[in-house]
SEFILO-595487 format. One line per 8 residues: number of its first residue (from 1); their letters; for each residue x, y, z of C-alpha. Coordinates in steps of 0.2 Angstrom, whole numbers, padded with zeros to 4 digits. Layout:
BEGIN
NUM> a> X,Y,Z; ... $
***
This chain:
BEGIN
1> mketkpkr> 0035,-0028,-0205; 0045,-0042,-0189; 0050,-0032,-0173; 0067,-0032,-0173; 0076,-0043,-0157; 0080,-0026,-0147; 0059,-0021,-0148; 0056,-0038,-0145 $
9> lkkrifks> 0066,-0041,-0129; 0059,-0024,-0123; 0046,-0026,-0124; 0047,-0045,-0116; 0056,-0036,-0103; 0043,-0026,-0100; 0031,-0038,-0099; 0037,-0047,-0085 $
17> witslisi> 0042,-0028,-0075; 0021,-0026,-0077; 0019,-0047,-0074; 0030,-0043,-0057; 0022,-0026,-0053; 0003,-0032,-0052; 0009,-0049,-0041; 0019,-0035,-0028 $
25> slvltmlg> 0004,-0026,-0027; -0007,-0039,-0023; 0003,-0046,-0011; 0006,-0027,-0003; -0015,-0026,-0005; -0014,-0042,0006; -0002,-0036,0018; -0010,-0019,0022 $
33> flgmiivn> -0029,-0027,0025; -0018,-0038,0034; -0012,-0023,0046; -0029,-0016,0043; -0038,-0031,0054; -0023,-0032,0066; -0025,-0010,0072; -0043,-0010,0072 $
41> gsqlsdyv> -0043,-0028,0080; -0033,-0018,0092; -0046,-0005,0093; -0061,-0013,0095; -0052,-0024,0109; -0049,-0006,0118; -0069,-0002,0112; -0075,-0020,0124 $
49> rekigftl> -0065,-0015,0137; -0068,0002,0140; -0088,-0003,0141; -0081,-0011,0156; -0084,0001,0169; -0089,0005,0188; -0106,0010,0197; -0102,0022,0212 $
57> ilnenikp> -0120,0020,0224; -0120,0038,0233; -0125,0040,0251; -0144,0046,0255; -0146,0061,0254; -0128,0069,0247; -0127,0089,0243; -0125,0091,0223 $
65> aeikklqe> -0108,0101,0227; -0103,0085,0233; -0105,0077,0220; -0101,0090,0209; -0084,0088,0218; -0083,0070,0219; -0086,0069,0201; -0075,0083,0196 $
73> klnkssyv> -0060,0071,0207; -0064,0058,0194; -0063,0068,0178; -0047,0073,0182; -0040,0054,0186; -0028,0047,0172; -0035,0031,0174; -0055,0036,0174 $
81> kstryidk> -0061,0039,0152; -0079,0045,0154; -0091,0048,0169; -0112,0051,0170; -0120,0054,0185; -0139,0045,0184; -0152,0055,0198; -0166,0046,0204 $
89> etaskelt> -0178,0049,0193; -0166,0045,0178; -0162,0029,0185; -0180,0024,0186; -0185,0030,0171; -0169,0018,0162; -0175,0002,0177; -0193,0003,0169 $
97> eqlgedft> -0188,0003,0151; -0176,-0012,0155; -0192,-0024,0162; -0205,-0014,0154; -0215,-0010,0167; -0216,0003,0178; -0209,-0003,0198; -0214,0011,0207 $
105> gflgynpl> -0229,0012,0205; -0231,-0006,0212; -0219,-0002,0226; -0226,0015,0231; -0210,0025,0230; -0195,0025,0220; -0180,0013,0229; -0164,0018,0216 $
113> fesievkl> -0148,0027,0222; -0142,0043,0214; -0127,0035,0205; -0111,0037,0196; -0105,0027,0180; -0087,0027,0179; -0081,0023,0161; -0062,0015,0161 $
121> fanytnad> -0047,0019,0149; -0041,0001,0140; -0026,-0002,0148; -0036,0000,0168; -0048,-0014,0164; -0038,-0033,0171; -0043,-0039,0185; -0029,-0034,0195 $
129> slqilekv> -0031,-0015,0190; -0050,-0017,0195; -0048,-0022,0213; -0034,-0011,0215; -0048,0005,0209; -0062,-0005,0216; -0053,0002,0233; -0048,0018,0228 $
137> fhsypqvd> -0067,0023,0224; -0071,0013,0240; -0061,0027,0253; -0070,0041,0243; -0081,0049,0256; -0096,0052,0246; -0098,0035,0238; -0109,0020,0251 $
145> evyyqkdl> -0105,0006,0236; -0094,0000,0223; -0101,-0010,0211; -0094,-0020,0192; -0097,-0036,0185; -0082,-0047,0189; -0090,-0062,0182; -0094,-0051,0162 $
153> vliinqni> -0074,-0042,0168; -0066,-0062,0168; -0073,-0069,0154; -0071,-0054,0142; -0051,-0051,0147; -0051,-0070,0140; -0059,-0071,0126; -0049,-0056,0120 $
161> kkitffvl> -0032,-0063,0126; -0036,-0078,0116; -0043,-0070,0101; -0029,-0057,0102; -0017,-0075,0102; -0024,-0084,0088; -0024,-0066,0077; -0005,-0063,0078 $
169> iisallti> -0005,-0081,0074; -0012,-0084,0059; -0006,-0064,0056; 0013,-0071,0057; 0012,-0086,0046; 0003,-0074,0032; 0018,-0063,0032; 0030,-0075,0029 $
177> ifvalinn> 0020,-0083,0015; 0016,-0065,0009; 0037,-0058,0013; 0039,-0076,-0001; 0028,-0072,-0013; 0038,-0055,-0019; 0054,-0062,-0016; 0049,-0077,-0028 $
185> tirisvys> 0040,-0063,-0042; 0055,-0054,-0040; 0069,-0070,-0040; 0056,-0073,-0057; 0064,-0056,-0062; 0079,-0057,-0062; 0081,-0076,-0066; 0073,-0070,-0087 $
193> qrftintm> 0088,-0058,-0088; 0099,-0070,-0078; 0110,-0070,-0097; 0110,-0052,-0096; 0119,-0051,-0080; 0132,-0065,-0088; 0134,-0054,-0104; 0137,-0037,-0093 $
201> qmvgasnw> 0151,-0047,-0084; 0159,-0056,-0098; 0162,-0036,-0105; 0170,-0031,-0089; 0157,-0023,-0078; 0156,-0019,-0060; 0145,-0030,-0050; 0139,-0015,-0041 $
209> firkpflk> 0137,-0007,-0059; 0127,-0024,-0065; 0118,-0020,-0049; 0112,-0004,-0052; 0099,-0006,-0063; 0091,-0020,-0058; 0090,-0010,-0041; 0082,0004,-0050 $
217> qsmqmgif> 0069,-0006,-0057; 0066,-0015,-0040; 0064,0003,-0029; 0051,0008,-0044; 0042,-0007,-0041; 0042,-0005,-0025; 0035,0012,-0025; 0020,0010,-0036 $
225> gsiiansi> 0014,-0006,-0030; 0013,0000,-0013; 0008,0017,-0020; -0008,0001,-0030; -0009,-0005,-0016; -0014,0009,-0004; -0024,0016,-0018; -0035,-0002,-0018 $
233> llagiyly> -0035,-0002,0002; -0041,0019,0002; -0055,0013,-0011; -0061,-0001,0002; -0060,0013,0014; -0071,0023,0007; -0082,0009,-0002; -0087,0001,0014 $
241> rkelqgli> -0088,0016,0027; -0104,0013,0036; -0098,-0005,0036; -0084,0002,0043; -0092,0017,0052; -0088,0009,0071; -0069,0004,0067; -0064,0016,0055 $
249> sseviypt> -0066,0033,0063; -0055,0049,0068; -0047,0040,0081; -0040,0027,0070; -0037,0038,0055; -0019,0040,0062; -0015,0020,0067; -0023,0018,0046 $
257> gvvftavl> -0008,0031,0040; 0005,0024,0050; -0001,0005,0040; -0002,0015,0025; 0015,0023,0027; 0021,0002,0033; 0015,-0002,0017; 0025,0009,0008 $
265> ilgllfsi> 0040,0004,0017; 0039,-0015,0016; 0038,-0014,-0003; 0053,-0003,-0005; 0064,-0015,0009; 0058,-0032,0003; 0059,-0029,-0015; 0074,-0019,-0014 $
273> lstffavn> 0083,-0035,-0004; 0075,-0048,-0013; 0084,-0039,-0030; 0100,-0037,-0021; 0101,-0058,-0014; 0094,-0060,-0032; 0107,-0054,-0044; 0119,-0059,-0033 $
281> kflrmkfd> 0115,-0078,-0034; 0116,-0073,-0053; 0133,-0064,-0050; 0143,-0080,-0044; 0131,-0092,-0056; 0147,-0099,-0069; 0138,-0098,-0088; 0132,-0117,-0089 $
289> emfy> 0123,-0116,-0075; 0112,-0103,-0081; 0104,-0115,-0092; 0099,-0127,-0080 $
***
């Protein structure tokens, strides 16, 4: 038995809705992955920057109480992330491991000094801040010398700036492409129902009454598309959690949650705006123009 026209029309509309939903979900997934790259790229940049630090060579024969006092003062500073005290024996062991031989046996004594390794927060690792902090550390009476790799700092900061600029350019281009894809998907979906819009106009329906079901449908599409996209992202993070262990950690759960929320908001925003403008276009269109 042949299906009636209303049933065939409902099937066609449902298939169009499913196709649009899949398209939007895939685009939002790509947008989410892009957001994850940007967020975790920033975290990776901070991780590299925070490996930059100072070695404070302490005065010879310094008292343990003075060392403790200095370390506590450093740890309370807003620019210091962590400190590590290294005594002469520990310094000797670490250098022996790096050289592959015991240099103290050759020299007959341990020439190394006690020191404190200072790691900074990422915001304080630019060249200007490091120069200022070098003077601050020099002013401490317990400190004899201050050392950090200036050339390495310069190279790291230059490379991070280049990579950040490149990622932002690519991100902007991809975002434009993703928005255009969602917009075209919605337009095609509304285009398939252009005669329905015209029929509703002919029977005297107001513009808002015509827009309402389309906007409601686009909201559902945006919500479901965002849920599917976030589910794919979450599944990807779970499946590759070992490979992403250095990037996805408890410290970046909040920014990752922001990406998921952004995907939901953008999915709704793009769907509603694209539907609104697409419906308006056909509301202004004459019947003869709908055949082109």
